[in-house]
LUMPA-513765 format. One record per residue (C-alpha): residue number from 0; x negated, y, z negated; residue in three letters. Coordinates in nm, 3 decimals. Each point is the difference from the previous one (the first is absolute). Example, Ala and Ser with C-alpha at 12.3 -4.5 7.8 and 13.67 -1.06 7.14 Angstrom:
! LUMPA-513765
PT  pos     east    north       up  code
PT    0   -1.230   -0.450   -0.780   ALA
PT    1   -0.137    0.344    0.066   SER
***
This chain:
! LUMPA-513765
PT  pos     east    north       up  code
PT    0   -8.720    8.959   -9.780   MET
PT    1    0.060    0.345   -0.115   LYS
PT    2   -0.266    0.251   -0.026   ILE
PT    3    0.037    0.338   -0.182   LYS
PT    4   -0.075    0.310    0.188   ALA
PT    5   -0.067    0.369   -0.075   ILE
PT    6    0.144    0.265    0.234   VAL
PT    7   -0.164    0.333   -0.014   HIS
PT    8    0.132    0.335    0.150   GLU
PT    9   -0.259    0.195    0.194   VAL
PT   10   -0.003    0.385   -0.038   GLU
PT   11   -0.032    0.052    0.367   GLU
PT   12    0.312   -0.228    0.056   GLY
PT   13    0.030   -0.372    0.052   GLY
PT   14   -0.051   -0.268   -0.241   PHE
PT   15   -0.276   -0.279   -0.068   TRP
PT   16    0.063   -0.323   -0.176   ALA
PT   17   -0.255   -0.232   -0.150   GLU
PT   18   -0.001   -0.352   -0.156   ALA
PT   19   -0.252    0.026   -0.281   PRO
PT   20   -0.026   -0.371   -0.038   GLN
PT   21   -0.161   -0.020    0.330   ILE
PT   22   -0.289    0.224    0.016   ILE
PT   23   -0.013    0.236    0.303   GLY
PT   24    0.349   -0.102    0.107   CYS
PT   25    0.184    0.327    0.091   ALA
PT   26    0.219    0.160    0.271   ALA
PT   27    0.155    0.352    0.084   GLU
PT   28    0.320    0.111    0.157   GLY
PT   29    0.217    0.299    0.046   LYS
PT   30    0.267   -0.148   -0.227   THR
PT   31   -0.005   -0.216   -0.304   VAL
PT   32    0.173   -0.272    0.221   GLU
PT   33   -0.266    0.028    0.265   GLU
PT   34   -0.283   -0.014   -0.238   ALA
PT   35    0.136   -0.310   -0.187   VAL
PT   36    0.064   -0.164    0.339   GLN
PT   37   -0.353    0.069    0.112   LYS
PT   38   -0.131   -0.127   -0.338   LEU
PT   39    0.198   -0.335    0.043   HIS
PT   40   -0.208   -0.042    0.319   GLN
PT   41   -0.319    0.099   -0.161   ALA
PT   42    0.053   -0.251   -0.275   ILE
PT   43    0.057   -0.268    0.249   GLU
PT   44   -0.329    0.096    0.179   ASN
PT   45   -0.203    0.029   -0.319   CYS
PT   46    0.111   -0.342   -0.117   LEU
PT   47   -0.044   -0.183    0.332   SER
PT   48   -0.389    0.048    0.028   VAL
PT   49   -0.161   -0.304    0.161   GLU
PT   50   -0.322   -0.125   -0.145   LEU
PT   51   -0.244   -0.222    0.174   ALA
PT   52   -0.132   -0.292   -0.192   PRO
PT   53   -0.359    0.049   -0.132   SER
PT   54   -0.234   -0.242    0.191   SER
PT   55   -0.295    0.089   -0.207   GLN
PT   56    0.120   -0.060   -0.360   ASP
PT   57    0.154   -0.342   -0.059   THR
PT   58    0.137    0.097   -0.346   SER
PT   59    0.249    0.252    0.151   GLU
PT   60    0.336   -0.100    0.149   ARG
PT   61    0.285    0.191    0.173   VAL
PT   62    0.344   -0.094   -0.150   VAL
PT   63    0.330    0.114    0.079   GLU
PT   64    0.242    0.101   -0.293   VAL
PT   65    0.365    0.041    0.068   THR
PT   66    0.203    0.248   -0.221   LEU
***
């Protein structure tokens, strides 16, 4: 899977990167490479959220989709 990212330069120094397809998924670093590396980890964390099955609503199901 490939996810496009945007890297922004910070006026005070350093960079921050975001994955616009994943709301709230961003990271910062002193270099572009560090920001992208940290974003890679952030994307993994954002996509690996565990959901507990709902025991109150029988119309809901938790399913796993492989990309």
